[in-house]
N, C-alpha and C positions, 0 to 999 in steps of 0.2 A: 212521595217525595221525587224530585226530578234533578238530574244532574246536567247543568247547562255548562257548555262551553264555548267561548267565544273565538272566532278565527283571528280577529284583530289582534288581541293580546295573550291568546291562549291561556285564558283565565278559567278557573273552574270555580262553581259555587253549587252549594247544597241548598235547595230551595224547598221550603215548607209551606204547604197551604192550610191555614187556621181559619175555620169558619165562625170560631165563637173564641173572642179573646178575654171572655170575663174571668177566666181562671188566671190570667196572667195580669189583670189590671192591679196597679197598686194604688191609685188615686182616680177619682172622678172628679173632673171640673165642673161646676154647676153651670147646667143649661137648662132653658125653660121646659124643653121636653124631655128630658133625661130623668126618668124616675128611678129611685133607688129600688134595688132587688135583694132579695134575701142572699144570693150568690155575691152580692158586693161586700158583705160583711165576713171579712177573712180572719178575724181575730178568734183567739180559742175561748170557747165557752166554759171551760173548766173553773170550777169554783166562782162563777159569776152569779150575783144576787138577782138580776133582774132578767127580763127576756131579751133586751136589747141595749145597747149603748153606743152612743156616738158623741164626737165633739169635732165639730166642723170647724176649719180652719179659713183664715183670709192670709194670702201672702201677696207682697208686693215686691217688685223689682225695680230698681232705679239705675239704668246705665248713665253714668255721667256724660252730657253732651255739651259741657261748656257752660260759660258764663250765661246768665239769664234764660237758660233752656231746660226743660225738664220733660221727661217722658216716662211716665208710670205704667207699668202693667200690674193690674190688680186682679187677682182670681180668689175665687171661693172654692175650696175643694174638700173632697171627703177622702180621708186616707184608710183605705180599705183594710190593711193588716191591723189597724189600732182599734177596729170596732168589732164588736161581736152580735150575733143574733140566735136566739134559741128557738127553732121553728115550733109553733103551736096552733091551736085552732084560732087563734086571733091574729094571724100574721098579716093580713091586709090591713088591719085597724094600726098594727104598731108600725108597720111600713110606712102607713099615711103619716103617723105622728112624727117618724124620725125624718120624713120629707119636709114636714114643717119647720123642724129644726134647722134643716139645711137651707131652706128658704128663708128663715130669719135671719141667718148667717149672711146670705146673699144681700139682703136689704141692709145689713150693716156695713157690708163692703160698698154698696152704692152711696150711702150716707158719707162714707170715707171719701169717696171720689168726688162728691160735691164739696166736701170741706177743702179739697185740693184745689179745685176749680177756681 
């Protein structure tokens, strides 16, 4: 921790250095090189029947820009607290399976974008 003071406004701030934000991530937006990890699944495993569960999401935003103008932001995302993963000997295979689900959701998002086009 560092305590910083600026001479200009005499402001004080507490600064923290975090090298790994995985524990604090609440969602992961789909990216081609970002693979899911066991640490991404933050849901409770209590009373869960299978090794893992995901249900990926597509969200869109539409800020009104006036007549005859539209700009959509469309994202596929993984909600970390909503999904669980029970570690086992087949972790890599199950992670790959869940990654495929995430990729399929991204493909549907791209189809949605084409339909808007």
